[in-house]
N, C-alpha and C positions, 0 to 999 in steps of 0.2 A: 906143195904150195897151194894146189887146187883144193886139197882137203881143208887146209886152214881157212881159206877164203870162204868155203861153204859154211864152216863152223861160225866164223865171224858174222856172216850174213844171217845165219839162223839166230844168233844171239841178238843181233840188231832188231830182228823181227819180233823177238820176245820182248825186248825193252820197249819198242815203239810198235805196239799192236796196230796203230792206225795205218801204219804202212801196209799192214796186212789186210785192211778193210777194203771192201768194194766201194765204188763211187756211190752207190745207193745208200750204203750204210753210213758213209761220211755225210751225205746230204741230210739223211734222217737225223743223225746226231746233231748236226748244226741247226736243223729246224727245231728239234726238241729243245736245244739250248736257247735258241731265240725265243721260243714259246715260253720257256721258264722265266727268261729275263723279262719278257713282256708281262707275264702274269705277276711276277714280283713287283714290277714297276706299277702295274695297275692297282695292286693291293696297297702299295705305298701311297699312290695318288688318292685312292679311296679313303685311306686312313687320314691323309692330309685334308681331304675334303670334309670328312666328318669332324676333324679337329677344328678346321676353319669355320664350319657351320656352328660348332659349339662355342667357339670364341666369339663369333659374330653375335650369337644369341646372348651370350653373357655381356658383351659390349652394349647391345641394345637395351638389355635389362638394366645395366649399370647407368646408362645414359638416361633412361626413363626414371630410374631411382633418383639420379642427380637432379633431374627436372622437378620431380615431386618434392625433393628436399629443399630445392631453391624456392619453390612456391610456399612450402611450409615455413621456411626461414623468413620470407617476405611477410607472411601473415603474422608470424610471431613478432617480427620487428614492428609491424603496425600496431599489434596488440600491446606490445611493450611501450611504444610511444604513447598510445592512448592511456595505458595504465599510468605512465609517468605524468601525463597531463591531469589525470583524475586525482592522483596523489597530490599534485600541486594545488589543484582546486580545493581538495579537502583541507589541506594546510591553510589555504587562504580563508576558507569558511570557518575553520577552527579559530584562527586569529581574529576574524571578524566577529565570531560568536563571543569570544572572550571580551572583546572591546564593547560589544553590545550589552553583554551581561553586566559589565562594570557600569556602563551608562544607565542600564535599566535599574540597577540597585539604587543609584543616586536619584533617579526619577521616582522610584517607588517611595523612597524616604521623603522626598519633597512633597509628593502627592498626599502621603499620609499626614504630614504636618499641616498641609492646607485643609485636608478633610477634618482633622481634629479642631482646627481653628474655626472652620465653618460650623461644625456642630456646636461648639461652645458659644458662638455668636448667634446661632439660630434660635427659633422659638423653643422653649423648654418642654418639649413633649417627649415621652418615653425616655427620660434621662438615664435610667439604669440600663435599659436595653442598648441604647446607643453608646453609652460609656463602655459597656462590656464588649461591644463589637470593636470599638477603637482599641481597647486593651488587648483583645485577642489578635488584632492585626499587628500591633507592635511586637507581640511575642512571636508571631509567625515570621515577620520580617527580620527578627533578630536571630532566627535559627540558621546556623551555617549549613545544616544538612538538608534544608528545604530548597528545592530548585527555584530559580527566578520565575519560571513559568507558573509554578504553583503559587508563589507570592503574588504575582500579577493577577492570577485568577481570583484569589481571595480579596484583593483590593478592589478589583472590578465588581465583584459581587456586592461589596459594601457600598460602593458608589451607586450601583444600580438600586439598592434598597433606599438610599437617601434620595435618589431621583424620584422614585415612586411615591415618596411621601407627598410630593407636590401635587399629585393627581388623585389623591384618595382622601377620604374622611374616616374618622374612627372615634370611638369613645372608650374610655377606660377610667379607672379610679386611681387617684394619687393624692398624697398629702402635700399641700402647698402652704405657703405663708402669705397671709393677706394683712397688710398693715401691722406686721409683727406678730400676728395671731396664727397659729397652726390650724389649718382647716383641711378636713378630709372631704374631698370633692369628686364629683363626676366630671371628667375632662372631655371636652368635645374639640377635636382638631379639624379645622377646615383647610385642608391642603396645607400650604405654608402661609396662607393669608393671615390666619389668626387662630388663637386657642382660647376657648371659653371654659368657664367652670360653673358648677352649681352644687349646692349642698344636697345630700341625698333626699332631704325633705322638700327641696325646691324653694325654700324661703329666701335664699340668697344666691345671687348670680354675679358673674364677673368675667373678666378676660385678662389676658396677659398684655401689659403695656410694653410694647416693643421699644418705644422711645426711652422710657425710664428703666426698662429692664426689671419690672416687678409685676406681681399679680395685684390687680385692683378690683374693687367691687363696683358693679354697675347699678344704676337706678332700678328699682323694682319693676318699672315698666317694660324692661327687657326680659323679665323672668319667663314669660310665656314663650317667647321666641327661642330663648336658649333651651328651655325644657323641650320644645318641639324638635329642635335640632338634635338634641341628645337622643330622643326617641327615634327619630328617623335614621340616625347613624347606627342605632342599635337594632334597626329593622323592626321596631315595635309600632311604627306609624308609617303610613304611605308617604312617599316623597311629595312635597308641595313647596310652593314659594313662601319664604319667610324673610323678614327684615332683621338683619343683625348689624350691630355697630362695629364696623371694621376699624374705625379710628385711623390714625396715621400709620401707614405701613413702613415707611422709611423715616429715619431721623431728619 
C-alpha cells in the first residue's frame, strides 16, 4: 500500500509540476504572467489611443470639410439667387427692348413722313440731292435686316443735314422755270430765308416766291446785289453788307 501511495504521489507531481515548484518560482511565474498581461493591456491601450487619435483627426477634418462645404453652399446659393435675378432682369430688358423697338419703328416712319413733307414745302434748293436722301431713307427703313439703331442713326443724320441748311449759304447751278420759260441759272441760297437766281451772264436776276411757290424775276436794280451775293458765297469776293429783297417769308 505504501508503494502504491508513492507511485500515485509521483504521478501527481508529474501532472501538476507546480506542486513541485518552490515559492520563489511560483512568485516569479505569477509576476511574469502579470507583466505579460500588463504589457498586452498597454499595447491594446496604445493601439486604442492611436485609433482614437486617428478617428479624432478624421472627425476634425470631416467637420472642417463640412464647414467649408456649407460656406461654399451658401456662396453658391447667393450666386444662384443673383444669377436668377440677373436672368429676370435680362428678360425684362428684352421685353422692354422689343416694345421700344416696335415704338421706335413707328416713330421713325412718322418722322420720315414729316421730314418728306417739310422738304416738299421748303424752299426748292438742291432738289435732287434732298430727294435722293429721302429716297435712301425710305429704302433703309424698309429693310428688315437693318437694326433700329442703324435706321435711327441714318434718320438723325438726314435731320442734322436739313438743320444745317438754315445756318449756311451756298451757290450752285440749276435749271429752273421762270414764267413758263426754262432758265439755266446760278442759284444763291441764303440759309432758309430765301433763294435767289441769276443767269450766267448776269443780265437777269430773281428769287423764289415762297408765297406763290414759283420762281420770279426781280427788277434789274437788284442785279448787282444778287451778283455780289453769288460771288461772296462762291468766295470770289470779300464778305460785305448788301441789300437783298427778302419779300414775304411766310404766307
